[in-house]
N, C-alpha and C positions, 0 to 999 in steps of 0.2 A: 867474809861477811861484810854488808854495806854499812854505812854510817847514817844514824838517823838524826833528826833536824837537831835535837837535843844535846846530841853528843858534839855536832859541829859546833853550837851556840855556846856552849859550856868550854868549848876549847880556846875558843874565840875569846870571849869575857874574862877566860884568867889573864889571858895578855893584855886587852883592854876592857877594864871595869867598867868604862862610861860607853861601851859601845852599844849602838842602834843596829841590831841586826834583824833582815828581814829574808826570810829564807824559802824559799819553793822548790817543791821535788819535780824536775821537769818532766822525767818520766813514770813517777810512779813507783820506782825501785828502790827509792832511796842510795841512788848511786851517780845520780846526775842530778846535779842539783844549782841554782842562780841564788846567789848572796850578794845582798846590798848591806855593807857595812858603813856606819857612820861613825867615826870618834876623833876626838880632839889631837888625840896621839898622831893624828897626819896632817898636821898642820904645817905647813913648809916643805911637804915632800912632792915628790911629783907622782903621777898615777901609779908608776912602775915602782916605785919605791912604798907606795901606800900598798899595792899588791903584795909584795915580796914579804912586807910586814905580816901581813895576813897566811900566807903559806906557812911563812915562820911558826905562826900561833899554833898551825894544824899539824905541825910537829913530822913533816916527813910523810904525811898519811896520803898526799896529793899521789894521783897516779896509781895507789895501790889499793887501802880500806877504802878511799875518797877516790871513784875513778873518775870524774868530770865535775868541774865548779865553776862556773859562768859568774866572775865578779866584778862588782862596781864598788865604788868604794868613794866616801866624802867625808868632809867637816861638818859641824853641824851649820844648818842655814846662819843663826846667829853670830857665828864667827867668820862665815866666809868675807 
């Protein structure tokens, strides 16, 4: 069963309560998502580390329940 935006956002927010999250269903099937996640937790981390942190928050659902995720991350602009 595919993951809804609500489920994805809930999992990310559990790990990063301050996160601003934008989700877009790329194929209209709840199975191919684009996500932009902004959090202070990413300060001082490389892009790869930031993405690993988000994948960790999804708890191993990537490639299974969540088939595809086009991910971008960043820190809040006021902190950049």
